[in-house]
N, C-alpha and C positions, 0 to 999 in steps of 0.2 A: 539883544532880544533873540529868543530861540526861533527857529523857522516857523513853527506852528503859530506862535503868538504874533509874529510879524505878518504871516499870511492872513490871519484873522483881522488884524488891524487894517491891512490893505483892503480886505473885502468890505469891512465896515465903511471905509472911506470912499472906495470907488464903486462898489456894488451893494449899497445898503438894502436893496430890495431883491437881491438874488434869491432864487428859489432854493438852490443848494449849491455847494461848492466843495471841491476836494483839493488837497495839497498832496502831490506825489513826487516821484523822481528821487534823485540822489539826495536832495535836501533833508529827507526824513530817514536816511539810512546812515550806517557807519561810514559809507563812502563819501560823505559830504566833504567838500573842500571849500576854500575861500572864494572860489569862483562859481560854485554850484548855484544854478538858478532856482528860484522858487517856481516850480511848475504848478500853476493853479488852473484848475478846470472850473469854470463858472457857468451855471445854468440859470438863464434868465427867462422868466415866463413871457411869452409874446414876442421873443426876439425873432426878427425876420431875416437877419443876415448874420450868420456866425462869423467870427474873425479870430485871428491869432495876432498877438501883439507882443513884441519884445520891448521892455522899457526898464529904466532904473526908477525904483521907488524908495525914497529915503536912503539912497546909496546902495540898495540891494538890487541885483539883477533878477528880473521877473519875466517869466514866459506865461502870458495869459492866453488861455484857450476858452473863448466865450461862445456859448451855444444856447439854443433853445433845446427842449427835450427831443424834438423831432430830428434836428440836425445832429445832435449828439449821437443818437442811435444810428443815423446814416453814416456818419464819419467812422464810428466804431466798426460798423459792418465792412466798410472799405478796408480798414486795417486788418480785420480778420481774413478777408479775401486774399490779401497779399502776404498773409502769414506773419505779420508784424503788428500785433495788437497793442500799440503804444497807448492809445487813448483809453482803451479798456483797462490796461494795467494801472494807469494813473488813478482811475476811478475805483477799481476793485481793491487795490492794496494801498491807496492813499488814505490820508486822514480827512474825515468829514469836518470841514471848517464851519459849516452852518447848514441847517435843514429847516426851511420854513414850509415844507410841502407835506408835512404829516407823515414822514417816514419813507418817502419815495427814494431818498438818497441811499438808505440802508438796503432797500429792496433792490435797487439797481446794482449796488455793490455785490449782493448775494448772487444775482443773476449773472453778472459778469465773471465772478469768481468760478461759478460752476462751468461756464463756457471755457474759461482759461484752463481749468483743471482737466477738462475733457481732452484738451490738446487739439491740434489741427488734424484734418483728414489726411489719410494716406495719399501720397502723390499718385496720380494716374500714370498709366504706362508711358504715355507720350512725354509727360513732364519729367518722369524719372529718367527716361532715356536721354532727354535733353540735358539734364543735370550731369549725367555721366559723360556725355559727349563734351560739354563745356570743360569739365575738369580734365578729361583726357587731352583735349586740345591745349589747355594751359600748361600741362606737364610737358608736352612737346615743345611749346614756346620757350619754357624755362630751360630746357635742355639745349636748344639751339641758339638762343640769343647771345649776342656778344656786346651789343651797345649798352653801356652802363645805365643810361637813362631808361631805355626800354626794359632792361632787367629790373629796375626799381619798380616800374609800373606792373610788370608781369608778376613779380613777387607779391606785391600788394593785392592784386586781383586774385591770385591763386590762394593766398591766405584767406581772403574773405569768402571765396567760393567754396573752399574746403570746409570752412565752418558751416556754411549754409547747407552743403550736401550732408554733412554729419548730422545736423539738426533735422533735415528734411527726410532722410532716408535710412541712416546707417545704424539705428539703435533697435535692439530687440524689443524694447519697451514701447516702440512706436515713435512717430515724428514728434518734434517739439516746436513750440513757437519760437520765432526768431526775433531779433531786434536790429536796429540800425546803429552803425558806428560802434561806440564802446558797449552798447547794449547787446550787440551780437556776441561779443566776448563774454559778457555776463550771462547770456542765455546758455552759451556752451559750457561755461563754468558750472552752471546749475545742473546741467545734464551729465557732463563728463569732465570733471575738474582736471584729471590727469591729461587728457587730450588737449584741453584748453591751454594749459601751461606749456606743454610741448609745442603747440602751434604758435603761441605768442613768442616763445624763445627762438623759434626757427626763422624769423623774418629776414635775417641776414645770412642764413646758412642754407645754401641752395640744396645741398645733399640731404640735410635733415628735413627741409620743407618738402622736397620731392618724395621722400620716404613716407612722411606723414600723410600727404595728399594721396599717395598711391594706396596706402593702407585703408584710408577712408573710402577711396574709390572701390576697392575690392569688397568692402563691407556693403557698399551700395549696389553691388551687382557686377563690378568689374569694368575694366577699360572698354570704352566704346568710341571708336573713331571710324576705322575702315568698315564700310557697310552701313554706317548710320544714315538713315533716311527719314526725313520728316514729310509725311504724306500730306497732301492738301491740294485741291484744285478748286479755287473759288470762282473760276471762270466758266465752268461747264456744268453747273448744277441745273437740274430740270426745273421748269416752271411748274407751279402748283395751281390748280383750279379749285376754288372753294365755292361751290354752288350756293345760291341763296337759301335753299332748303337745308343746307348743311351747317349753317351758323350755329354756334354752341353757346348755350347759356351757362356753361360751366366756367365762370369767370367771376372776378370780384364784383360785388353789387353794393348799391346804396339804396336805402328806402326811398320810395317815390319814383323809381325809374327801373328800367330793365335793360341790361347790357347783353349784347350778343357778340361773341368773339368770331372774327373772320380770319384774319392773318395773325398767327401767334407761333410761338415755339411748338405748341402742341399740335396745331392744325396744319402748319406749313413748314415748320423747321426754321423759322426766322430767328436770327441771333439778336437783333437790336430793335426790331420794329413790332409793334402791336397795332392792329387795326380792327375796327368793328363798328357796330351800330349801338345807339342808345335810343330807347323809346320812353317818352315822358307822357303819361296819360293826361287827358284834359283836366284843367283846374287842379294841377298837382305840382308839388315842389319836391326836389330831392333833399336828402339830408346834407348838411354841410360836410365838406370833405376836401382832401387834396390828393395828388397823385405822386407823392414821393419825389424822387429825383428826376422823373420823366417829364419831358416837354410834351404838351398835348395840343394838337391842332384839331379843330372842330369845323365841319362843313354842315350847314343846315340844309336838309333835304326837303322837309315839309313842316308846316306849322310855323308858329311864331314864338319860339322859346326865348326866355330871358336868362342871362348869366349874371350872377350877383357876387360881388367881392367887396372887401374893405379897402379903402384908401385912407390910411391913418385910422381915424375913428368914424369916418363917413362911409356909409354903405352906397356902393355904386351899382347901377343896374344897366346892363347892355341888352337892349331889345333888338332882336334879329328877325330876319325873314328868309325864305328859301333863297339859296345862292350865296348867303353871307358866310364868312369865315370868322372864327374866334381862336385866339392863341392863349393858352393857359401856361404860365411859367411853372417851373418846379416848385413844389411845396406851397403854392399859393392857395389858401383856403377859399372855396367858392361853392356855389350851388347852382343847379339848373331849375328853372321854373317854367311851367306852361300855363300862362294866364287864360288861354282860350278855354271856355267852358264846354266845348264840343269836339274840337279837333285835336288828335294826338300829334305831338311834335316828334319828329324823327331826325337824328343827326348821325353823321359818320364821323368817327373819331380815329385819329392816328396818334400813336405815342412812341416815344424814342426808347422805350424799354421793351424787352422781349414779351413780357406779360403785363396785363393790366394791373397796375398798382393803385389801390384805393384805400385811403386812410380816412375813415369816418370820424367826424368831430362833433362835439356838443354845440359848437357855435363857430363863427367865422374868425375869431381871433387867432392869430398865428401862435404856434407853440414851439 
């Protein structure tokens, strides 16, 4: 059975109600071998917990990446941030095995292809200097090492870092996306086949490896070791005062409530924390929503707000009063309600992300 037919049979058997699914990776290319996995991305509506599973199915090795639409987008963003968009590549250039969503699979493929074709952003100065420093230091290690075991590890690390620097910094056409393991070599082959083959052939030739790495280093800006300095003082930053009248409404909102940002990247320069207020008018409910990957802690200042979420198919309501706290896990759909017909409810919110992430939803079902 060919890989696409096998993957579709697997999908019909294990995920008959999947929203859509893709088959990507080596299995659908000329590089397919007898041990190539079927890399299958499955999107299930209402899935609360994404998972990855390696298994044998009818004797075939399968890597299952099972997501809801929300988690698929979040995991793809994580890959883009580290310049290795593996999940996006599987979806963008894979085969659509099924689409019961009315065309959302093709729309996602088109969006991800545009993002991949744009390429990664240029490295900032600090990241570029760090890359040059690492490669310079490895070249010194290669030159001075005598222990055979250490040499083996230095060569391997130098080979990988040279490929990364080449893809990140050294091309006139701009940086390129990377991959991990064999996909790093494939990414380099796609951008500079001649360099890729020279580098792959030099893994046991110290002189050749040193020459190639030095050439890539020069193209990236040159050797940087003596005088390299990474600035940073996380221990002596000034405190910031955000007065009550300075709270900002320029933040993500949901209907039925008003959010005011107090501590954020914009107002205080915070890196990982957002804090602010939410006001819910009398006899009002917010739209259903979640807060992405951030954890949310809520302190009730005044009023008697209720917090509603689903436990399975059952709607659960938490009724609170001033002094109470509520914790909202990442990606959990919920809403706030104020049943009091006369008194506004006010809560203070702290989140584990720099800015307020609010994803409004049509209902409380997870996606």
